[in-house]
N, C-alpha and C positions, 0 to 999 in steps of 0.2 A: 267327522268331528265324533259324531254318536257311538261308532265302532272305538274309537280313541277314549272317551268317559264310560260304553261300558266295562273296559277293561281294567280304566281307572276304580273303578269304584271296586270290581270284582275283588282287585286288590288291595284297596285299602281296607277291605272286610275281615283279608285272612293274615292282614299283618299283622292285629292284634292279638292271635294267637300263633301264628307261624314261628316256628323254633328256627332259628341261623347258627346251621353247625360250624361250629370250631374245628377247623382245619385237622384233619388227624396227622397223628404224627408221622412221620416221615419215613415212608415205605422206601424211599431209595436212596442211597447217597448222594450227596451234592456238594461241592462244595463251591465259595464263593472265593475274593480276593480278599475281602475282609474278614473272613475268617480264616485265612491261612495267617494274615497279619496280626490277629489276633494272637493264634497257637504259636508264631514264632518269636513276639514280643514275648510271650508267658515261659518259651526255654529258655530266653536270655537271662532270665533272671533264677534260675534252675541254682541248686547247692551245687559243686562238685558230687561225687562219692566218697564214701570211705577210703577207697584205694587212692586219692588226688585225681583222678583223670573228668575230666568233664563228660556232663552226660550229651550224648551225642544228640544232633539235631537233625530230624528230618524232615520233608515234606512232608503233608498228607498227598499217598495218591490216591488215583482214581479207580472205581471201582472194579475189579475185578473183572467183569459181566457189562461191556458198554452198552448194551441193548436193555440193561434194566434200568438207566439212567434216562428218565423220560419225564418227567413233572417234577415241576417245584409245588410247593402250594401256593395256592391263589392269591392268598398276602403276600405274596411277592410280585405281583400284577395289578391287584386293585385293594384300597383300602377302603372299606368300606364297614361302618357305622349305621346298624341297622334302624337304632333309634333318630339318627337326625335323617339317614336318608328317607325313612319311613314316615317321619314328619312331614318333612319338605312334599311328601309324593301325596300325603293324606293334604297338607294346606292348601297344594297347588290344587287338587280335585276340588275341595269345598271351593277353593274361590273362582274356578271356572263351574262349576252348578249356579253360584251365586251370579253371574256376572252373563251365565248363557242365555235366560228369559230375556235382558235388558237388550242384546242384541237380536234376538228372534223376533220381540215383537214391537219397533219401531214404527212410526208414525208412517203412516201412507202417503205415498209419493201424491201431490196435489196438482191440480190443473195448470195452476201459476207454476209449479216446478215443472212441468212439462212441457211449458209453452217458453219457459224461458234456456232448455235445451241447446248445445252448440255442440256440435257433434268437432266442429270445426275446431273448437279450442281445444278438443282433447290434444296429447302429444302426437308427433308424429310415429312414436316406437308404439303405441296403443290402438292409434288411429284405426290401422288398417283389420283388429279385431269383430270391425261393424262390417266388414264385409264377407264373413265367410259365414256359408250356408248353414240354415239350422234344420233344414226337414228332418234330421235324425236325433232332434233333442233327447226325448224321452231313454234311447239306444245309447247312447252316449252319456246319461245319468249313469246307467245300471253297469256301466264299465268303468265307470268312476269309483261303484261303490265297491266293484268287482276289485279293483285295484288297491283302493282302500285296505279290503280286509289281507289281500294279500301279504301287501307290506308291514300289516300293523301282525301279523303273526309270524313272518319271516325270521326275525329276531329269536322267537322260539328254539327254533330247530337245535343254536347255540346251545342249549343247556344237552343235548342229546351227544354233543362232541364229547371224545374220551378225555379230553386237557381240562374241556370245563363242565363236564355234569357231574364232579366233586364238589363243584361250586356257584350252582344253579342257581340257591339263596339270593347270594348277595349279586349272581348277575344281574335275574327276575327284577330285583330290588334298582337296581341300577338302570332298568330298562322301563322299567314303573318309574321312578326317577325324571327321569328324560324325557317321556311321554307326558307326564305332569308337568314339565314348565314350558314343553312346548306347547300345551294349552293355553296355560293358563297365559303365559306372554302374548298365545290369540287374542282370547276373551274380554283379558284385564289392562293388557299395556296402551300408552296411547299411539301405538303403530296400528294396534288391531280396529274393528269396527265398531268397539266400545266407545272411540274416539272420534271415529273416519265415519265418512256417510257418502263415499264415493259409489256412485250408481252401476249395477252392473250391466255389463255391455247391450243384454234385452230389453234394457228399457231404452235405449236408443232407436229398435225396431219398430218403424214405423206400420210396416205391416202387420201386426197384432194391435189389440182392442187394451186402449191405455186402463181398463180395469184387470183385464190379464198382467199389465205391470204395474197396479199399483202398489201392490204388497212390500209394508216395510221390509223385509226381509232384501229386497231389492237396492238397500243402501249399504251394501255389505262386501261391497265387490273389494276391497282393498284390506286386507291384503288375504291368500287363499289358507284356507285352515287345513281344506284336505291337501295339497302338497306340503303343506307343513308338515303333517301326521304320517305322511306318506315317506315324507325323508327323513326323518327322525327315525324311521324303523330300520332304514335300507342303509345307512350312513352307520345308524348304533351296530348293526350286525358287521359291517366292515371294519367301523374300529376295534370290536374288540375280537372276533375272529382273528384279526393282524399281530395285534397286541400280544395274542395267545398262539401266534404260528412265528413268531421272532427271525427265523430263517428265509422266510418268504423276503427280505430285503425291499429293493425296490421294487420287487415284484407287487408290491402288497398297493401302490398306486390300482393296481389292474381292478381290485375291490372296489378302490374308490371311484374309480371311470364306471365298475358295473353298479352300482349305488344308484350313478344317478339314472340310471333307464328307468325303475317304475316310477319317480316323482317324475319326470318329463312324461310318461303314457297317462299318468296321469293329469297333468298339466293340459294336456293335448286333449283330453278329452272332456275337459272342464273352461276349455276355450269353444271347443264346437259345441257346446251344450250354451253358446254364451251368459256363461257363468262369470268368466275372470276375463281381465285383458292381461296383456303378456307380463306389465310391469308388476301387476299381484300376485302372477305366477311362479315368476323370480324372485321378490319376496321372501314368499312361502316357502320355498325352495331353500336359500340362504337359510332364513331362522331354521328350520328342521334340522338342515344338515350340521350347522353349530351345534344344536343342541345336543345330537345325536353323539358328534366327536366329543368335543368338549366335556360334558357329563360325564362320559368316563375317565377321559385324562386326567378331570382335578380330582379320583381318587386315585390316580396315582401317584398323588404328591404326598410325600413324606418328609421326616425330618433331614433325611439322607440328599434330598435335591431341594431343600427351600431353605434360606438364610436371611434372615434378616439383618441388620447393623446402624450404625450411628457413626460419623464423621465430625470432624472438626479442625479446618483447613489452620495454620498458622496464623492466619492473615483477619482469623474471625469468621463467625458465619457457622453453614454446621446441615446438616441433613441427614436424612434417613437410607437405605439402601434397602434395596429388596432383591432377591437372584433368586430365579428359578431356572432348573435343570430339567428338560425332558427325561424321563427314566428308560431304560432299555426293557423290554419284559423278559425275563429272567427263566422262561420258561424253558427247559435245554430242547432241543431238536431232535428228534429220535434218531 
């Protein structure tokens, strides 16, 4: 979580002065169905020439050198408004900072609460975590920190890829936005530790002294913010990479499968350190993955694939309609 907040603060400071370039003019010729349709419609209304013969209509032809038809501008993949996305990022970072102290400094666990602990009341899915050996807790805490750092940095490699590097500003802003939403959901939503006071597995460890288990941070088991921030990074990478490489087809799902690995490693480390129960880890994984996928997908919505309408049947009544069709990336395959 500290790494994620540091990233957000650094990016929020830079957005106040950063300039997001508009896409350069097309360097390579590319034709879409809609462009062909508009040209054909325009040619239908052309006047006959002076000799009385109609002007010949010819469909646009592809470039002579097909190897030059490589990249279509970024706006055809994502529609990013720097002011809106920047505002969401900064607002999320501010909410996270304000709420973080509340969950970090909760009241200590009292003796009455220790006496009332009932491990047998835990659901079976979580209860087995209490039997995990905790001999190497500091070691697994270190592994957890390393994994979180890797997951936070991994999406930045997108900025050096040929199809993405011209759009580095927009992709970076989307990543900051996705991370900001993920962190703010953790620290401020009703599902997170701001409103939940679930004890960590270490609280149930009778082999440790009560004084070592009293800290208020021990009330923050649900859900795992570390796993959530790890998942948003890896799934954001998979989503953006596959959107820029539509030629992958169904093979893109292998990237999502690979995106599962680092958050699962993170979850395993958090289990071994007695920081979270399995349900905490799966919830964090789900929320992080959804943010990593949905934030970029929302930036693909345009007027062409989003429509609203109203209807009024003869028998009375009525309503409104909403339709959204996911878009296919228009990055041309090499």
